[in-house]
N, C-alpha and C positions, 0 to 999 in steps of 0.2 A: 770486849763486851763487859766492861766493868759494871758491877751491880746486878748482872744477870745471874739468876740461880740455876742450878742443874735442872730443877723441875720445869722452869720456863723453857729451857733449851730442849728438854725431852718432849715437851708438849708441842713446841714450834716445829721441830724437825722430824720427830717420829710419830707425833699424834697420840702419845701415851700419857696417861695421868700419873702412873706409878712406875718406879724402877722394879726390875726383877730382883730376887734375893741376892744380896751382897753387892749389886752394882753401885748402889748409892755410897756405900762405905769405900769402895775402890775409888770412885770419882772424888770423894772428899779427901782421901789420902793424897791423890795427885794434886788437888787444889791446895792442900796444905804443904806442897812442895817436898813431899817425902818420897824417897825411893820406895817402890812397892813391888811385891811379888804377889800376883793374884792367881788363884787356882779356881777355875770355874768348869763345871762339867760341859761336855759338848752340847751346844745349843743354849748355853747359859747367858749369851749376849755379850761376848768379850769386846766386840768392836765398839759398842756404846761406852764402854769403860774408858776408852781413850778419846773417842770422838766428842763426847760431851765436855770434858774438861778442855779439850783442844779448841773447842768453839768459844770457851769462856776466857781462857788465858791469852795474853798477848803473844804474838809471834807464831812460829811455824812448829807444827808437830810432825816429827819424822817417825814413820812407821816402818819397821823392818819386818819383812814377810818373805817366806821361802818360795811362794808360788806365784808365777806371773798371772795365772788365771784369777787367783784370789785377789791380787792387787788391782787388776783391771776391774773386777766386779765391785770392789769397795770404792774405787774412784768413780765408777759409773753411778753408784748409788748416792754418793756425796754430791756429785754434780747435778743429779736429778733434784736434790734438795736445795740447789742454788749455792753450794759450797765449792769454793775453788780448791781443786785437788788434782794431783797428777802423779804418775808412777815413773820410776827409772828402772829399766831392766835390760837384760841381754838382747831382747828382740828389737832394740832401738839402735839407730845409727849414732855415731859419735857426734854428729852435728845436732841431731835431735836432743841428745842428752845434754849437750852444751847449752842449748837454748833453755831447756827446762831448769837446769841448775842455776843459770843466770837469773831467770825469773824468780826462783826460790830465794836467791840472795836479795833481790829487790822487793821481796814481800808480796809477790803475786798470789801465793797459795797459803791456805791454812793447813793443808796436809800434803806431805810428800812421802810417797811409798817407795821403798827401795829394797832390792834383794840384797842379802848379806854379801854376795860376791862383789857388789859394787863398792862396798865400803873401803876396799883397799886401793881403788883406782885413784890415780893422781888427780884426775879431773874432779872427782867427788870430794876428796880430802881438802883440796884447795878452796872449793866453794863452801864446804861445810864450816871452815874457819870463819867465814864472813856471814853465815846465816844467823838470823835471830831465832834460835831454837828454844821453844818453851820446854819441851821434854821429848824423850825418845821412847816410843812404845815398841816393845819387842814381842811380836806374835810367835806362837809355837816356841816359847822360850826353852822348853826341854831339849831342843835341838843343840843347845850349847854344851850339854853335859855328856861326857863320855860314859857315864853310868846309865844313860837313857837308852831306849830302844831305837832311837832315830837320830843319832849323833851326826851333826853336819859341821865339819871343821870351819867353814866360813863364818859361822856364828861367833867364833872366838875373836874375830876382828872387832866385835862390838866394844871390847875393853879399850881399844885404841881411841875411840871417840872421846873417852873421858880424859885422855892425855891431851887431846886438842882443846877440849873445853872442860876444865877441872870441876866446874860447878854443875855439870850436866846431870839432869834428873832422868832416871829410868823407871818405866813401868813394864815389868815382865809379866807376860800372860801365857798361861798354858792350861790345857784341859786334863793333863795327866802328869803326875810327878811323885815318885817315891820320896821318902825323907832324904835319901842320899842325893837324888836329883835336885831337890829343893835347895839343899846345902850347896850343891855344885853351882847352881844358877846364881845364888847370892855371892859366892866366891868369885866366879868367872866374870861377873858383871861389876864386881867391886861395889855392891850395893851397901850403902851406909845406913846402919841401924834401920833396916827396911821395915815397912808395914807388911806383914805376911798375912794375907786374907784368903781363907779357903772355905768354899761352900761344900756341904755334904754332897757326895757323888751318888747317894741313894736317890732313885727316881721312882716314885710310886706308880707311874704310868707304864714303866718298862718292865716286862716280865722276862726273866732269864730262864731258859729251858735247856736242859741237857738230855740228849737222846742217844742211847747205845743201840746199834742196829746192825743187822747182817747186810742190809741193803741201803746204803746211804743215799743213792739217787732216788730210790722209791720213797724214802722218808722225806727228802727235800720236796719231791712232787706233792706229797701229802700236805706238807706245811704250806706250800705256796697256794695250794687249792683251798685250804682252810682259811688262810689269812689273805683277804683281798688288799689290793693297793700296791704301791711301789715297794721294791725290795732290793737288797744287795746280798749277793752270795760270794763269800770269800773262799778262795782256793789257794793252794801254795804255788802251783806252777803255771807258767804262761800257757802251756799246751792245754792244761785243764780248763782255762777260761774259754778257749775256743771250742773245745769239745763239748763242755757242759752247756754253753749258751746255744749251740746248734741242737743239742739234744732237747733242751727246753722248748726251742722253737718247734721241733717235731711233735712235742707233746702239747702244742697249742698254747704255750706260755711265751709271750713276747719278751725276747731277751737280746742283749748285746754283751760285748766283752771289752775288757780294758786291762792292759798291763804295760809295764815299763818299756817293752820292746817296740811299741807302736810309736810312730813319729808324732810330733806335736799336733799336727792338723788332724790326724786320725783320732787321737785321744780327745781332742776338743769336740769333734763331730759326735763321737759316741757318748761323751759326757752330756752334751746338749740334748741328744735324742732321749736320754734317760730323764734329764731334768724336765724336759717338755712333755714327758709322759708318752712319747712316741714308742718307747720301749719300756716295758714294765719292770724288768729285772736287769740289774747290772751284775754280771759275773766277773770278778776281778781278783787280782793279786793285791797285796797290801800297798801297791803303788797308787791305788785309788782311795780317795777319801778325804785327805787333809784339805780343809778349806771349802769342801763341798757344801753348798747352801741349799738343802732340800728338806724342809721341815717335816714333810708328810710321809717319810719312809715308815712303813708299817712293820717291816720285818727285816732283820739281818740274820743270815744263816752262815755259820762257819762250818765248812766241810772237812776241816783238818783241825787237830788239837793245836791251840796256840802255844807258841814258844815262851811267851811271857804274858803276865796278866795286864801289864800296862797297855800294850798294843791291843789286847783283846777288848778291854773296857773302852778304849778309844774308838775301836771299830764298831763294837756292839752299841755304843752310845749314839751312833748316827741314826738309830731308829727312834721315832717318837719325839723329835725335837719340837713338834707343835704342841706337846704336852697331852696329846690324845693317846689312847691305848695302843701299845706297840709291843713287839716280841723280838727277842734275840735268842736264836736257837743254835746250840752247838751239837753237831751230829758226828758221831764217831763209831769206829769199828774197833774191836779188840786189837787188831794188828796195828792200829794207829798208836796205841799206848806203847807197844813194844818198840815201834820205830822211834817214838819220841824219847823213850828211855835210852835207846842205843846212841842217840845224838847228844845226850846230856854229858 
């Protein structure tokens, strides 16, 4: 799409006249063919940062993403806009993957989403050599860092792509990264004199509230009754997700639960019930949240003290992504402090 500006692409495919803060600078850095590390708060519009330049530049944009549901959602949204996109993940047969990758080699798609585990497979590496790749977008890039709270070893395979294509350009995107994690991302991806762009994580629409109480469940009920609209309640154990969601139902607050022990189908059904507002509150462990696209969450409640600030801000930041007033509440008992200190 030579001669097309980011603004015309944004208007054509998203219907917006203006970029969100920092999006335009990130897009320009990619168009200038610079390796880029971009830090945007949850709800800051990360996908547009690679989709806009991907629609302008010649060739295929490869997007590395950790969640099948997120990839499928992104592919669905692009195809609704009339953009050719497909995903390769573990839920597909070898034959299906073979067809998709062949089509990618022959230029059928503008975007190819792939899980990090796929990067090491012979079938992917062989086709990747022959693809006309414009750049690689790495979503949730903090997963590459052993200093981060959500380290995923398959992300380390990304560095191998540059051995296959030495001139390969990377755009690394994350909503959370300490200085150590930022440095680690740059090192692990071998980013060359990267543009490092970061938006303030301060959000005026999101109020952070801390409440010490003798009765955490009672305080939770008070919060949910005061603040209408969809909510997420984070707890530490799988058992607590079940018990607390059932208790909320008995208190006439529609709720469901989510944790890593549920199979893929169960997780998908419960997630969709909450997204579609069939259930108002999602009670979950930290297995829930990455890649969830629900802008109108009005309250996030943590029923346990967080083990680190990175994951807390990531989870709390899922409230108010529509930029309307929202709350993140941390509810704790004195015994929680003692328990956390004992684990340090």
